C-alpha positions in Angstrom: 108.3 112.3 118.2 110.5 112.3 114.9 108.7 113.6 111.8 106.9 112.2 108.8 109.9 112.2 106.5 112.3 111.0 109.1 110.6 108.3 110.2 109.9 107.3 106.4 113.8 107.8 105.6 114.4 105.7 108.8 111.7 102.6 107.3 111.6 103.0 103.9 114.2 100.5 103.3 113.2 98.2 105.7 110.4 96.9 104.4 112.3 95.1 101.4 112.0 91.7 102.7 107.9 92.4 102.7 106.2 90.4 100.2 103.6 93.0 100.4 102.7 96.2 101.6 100.0 97.6 100.5 95.9 96.0 101.5 93.5 95.2 99.2 92.6 98.1 96.6 89.2 100.5 97.4 86.1 100.1 95.8 86.5 103.7 93.8 90.1 105.4 94.5 92.7 105.5 95.9 94.7 102.6 98.9 92.5 102.3 101.6 95.4 102.8 104.3 95.1 107.0 102.5 91.7 107.4 103.2 92.0 106.8 107.1 92.0 110.1 109.2 92.2 108.8 112.6 92.7 105.4 114.1 91.8 104.3 117.9 94.2 101.8 119.4 95.5 100.0 122.7 99.4 99.5 122.5 101.1 96.5 124.4 101.2 98.4 127.8 97.4 98.7 127.5 97.3 102.2 126.6 94.9 103.6 125.0 96.1 106.0 121.9 94.6 108.2 119.4 96.6 108.3 116.1 96.1 111.6 113.3 98.2 114.1 111.4 98.4 116.1 114.7 98.3 113.4 117.7 101.0 110.7 117.5 101.6 111.5 113.7 104.5 109.1 113.6 101.8 105.7 115.0 99.2 107.6 112.0 101.8 107.3 109.9 102.7 103.6 110.7 99.4 102.3 111.1 98.9 103.0 107.2 101.9 101.4 106.2 101.8 97.6 105.5 103.0 96.5 108.9 101.4 95.0 111.5 101.6 94.7 115.7 100.9 98.0 116.4 98.3 97.7 118.9 94.7 96.4 119.2 92.8 98.6 116.7 89.1 99.8 118.4 88.2 102.9 116.4 88.9 103.9 113.0 87.5 106.5 110.8 87.7 106.3 106.8 87.1 109.1 104.1 84.9 107.9 101.0 85.9 108.9 97.9 83.8 110.0 95.5 84.7 108.8 91.5 86.2 111.6 89.7 83.1 113.2 87.5 84.2 113.5 83.8 82.6 114.7 81.0 79.6 112.8 79.5 80.6 109.2 77.6 84.2 110.3 78.5 84.6 107.8 81.5 87.0 105.2 81.2 88.9 102.9 83.8 92.3 101.6 83.4 93.5 98.1 84.6 96.9 98.0 84.5 100.0 94.6 85.8 103.5 95.9 86.1 106.3 93.4 86.5 109.8 94.2 87.5 113.4 92.7 87.8 114.3 93.6 91.7 117.2 90.3 91.3 119.5 93.2 92.4 119.3 95.3 96.1 119.5 98.6 94.8 116.8 98.1 92.2 114.4 96.7 94.8 115.5 99.3 97.5 114.8 101.9 94.3 111.1 100.6 93.4 110.0 100.4 97.2 110.9 104.1 97.8 109.7 104.8 94.4 106.2 103.3 94.9 106.2 104.7 98.8 106.8 108.4 97.1 103.9 107.8 94.8 101.8 107.3 97.2 102.4 110.0 98.9 102.8 112.5 96.6 99.7 114.5 97.3 99.6 116.9 94.1 99.8 114.1 91.8 96.8 112.2 90.7 97.8 109.0 92.3 94.7 109.3 94.7 93.0 107.8 91.6 94.7 105.0 92.1 93.7 101.5 93.8 95.8 98.6 94.0 98.5 96.8 95.8 102.1 95.5 94.9 104.2 92.4 95.9 107.9 92.8 96.3 111.0 90.1 96.4 114.6 90.1 95.8 113.7 88.5 91.9 110.8 90.3 90.8 107.8 92.6 92.1 104.6 94.1 91.3 102.0 96.6 90.5 99.1 96.3 89.9 95.6 98.0 90.2 92.8 100.2 88.7 93.0 103.7 87.6 89.9 105.8 87.3 90.9 107.7 84.1 92.0 106.9 80.5 95.0 104.2 79.6 97.1 107.7 78.5 96.2 109.2 82.0 97.3 106.1 83.8 100.8 105.9 81.1 101.4 109.8 81.7 101.2 109.3 85.8 103.1 106.2 86.2 105.7 107.2 83.5 106.0 111.0 85.5 106.4 108.6 89.0 109.6 106.6 86.9 107.6 103.6 87.7 107.8 102.5 84.2 111.4 103.2 83.4 112.6 100.2 81.2 115.4 100.0 83.1 114.0 98.3 85.9 111.1 96.8 84.2 111.2 92.3 83.4 112.1 91.3 80.0 108.3 89.8 79.9 106.1 90.8 76.6 103.0 93.3 77.6 100.9 94.7 76.1 98.1 98.1 75.2 94.6 96.9 75.3 91.6 98.8 74.5 88.3 96.6 75.8 89.6 93.0 74.6 91.3 94.6 71.3 95.5 94.6 71.6 96.0 97.9 70.3 99.0 99.8 69.1 100.4 101.8 72.1 100.7 105.6 72.9 104.2 107.1 72.3 106.7 106.4 75.1 105.2 102.9 76.5 107.6 100.2 77.3 107.7 97.4 74.6 108.1 94.9 78.6 107.0 94.4 81.7 103.8 96.1 81.4 100.1 95.4 80.7 97.4 97.9 80.4 93.7 97.5 79.7 90.8 100.9 78.8 87.5 99.9 80.1 84.2 101.6 80.0 82.6 100.5 83.0 84.4 99.3 86.7 83.1 95.7 86.7 84.6 95.3 83.1 87.7 96.2 84.8 87.7 94.0 87.6 86.3 90.6 86.0 89.0 91.3 83.2 91.3 91.5 86.1 89.9 88.2 88.3 90.2 86.2 84.9 93.8 87.2 83.9 94.7 86.7 87.1 93.4 83.0 87.5 95.7 82.9 84.6 98.8 83.9 86.3 97.6 82.0 90.1 95.3 79.2 88.7 95.5 77.9 92.1 94.1 81.1 93.7 90.8 81.2 92.3 91.3 77.1 92.2 88.9 76.5 95.5 86.5 79.8 95.2 84.6 78.9 91.5 84.9 76.9 88.2 83.5 79.4 86.1 85.8 80.2 82.9 84.9 84.2 82.9 87.8 84.5 80.4 85.5 82.0 78.1 82.7 84.3 78.9 84.0 87.1 78.6 85.6 86.2 75.1 88.8 87.3 76.2 91.9 85.6 74.5 94.1 84.2 77.0 97.1 83.5 74.3 97.4 87.4 74.2 96.5 88.4 77.7 98.5 87.8 81.5 101.9 86.7 79.6 103.4 88.4 82.3 
């Protein structure tokens, strides 16, 4: 079978029409697909197959992507990723939301390829990121939670190229600690990026629920009528502008 790199080159740009290529975020770190060690499935011919790094590696790679129709999965083994243990009193969680201008096909292709490389870079701290992304030929987004400080978040995404000003949208962004907007760190883009650092995972998730409700109110309209933003003291005139 072809190697993972060849399979990737042949398919990395075919997902441009896929609006969502990631599953929901993992509960602690990284993406759920990255935590999968092996899968057992039945293909369309009725064959029982095992897919892992050594056996049917191409199928294993494809199963961890955003596609479907590979077969019926009958068994899966995943890893439980422990939250990195920081120095006492220094644990931070960072919510992130990036919006991109992908109205030009070359920008969309570059973003798809760069995000895929980011997730596959075993030498980086990308395993601390858990989230998802949406891509289309108008605008695209990357969102989620990073287990670390705002500075660590910015450094990681800058080094991967995913915070390039030339591809970010023109929407005004912000940089905050808790619920207070503060001066951003050096090199922080002035548009297209929302980053908020918190002391607890619970606060981070509630903040994300609140800001997503502001962007997509109909998503949560049938779930609850609670005003999380008001309860948390979040100024919706400042946040969720993208």
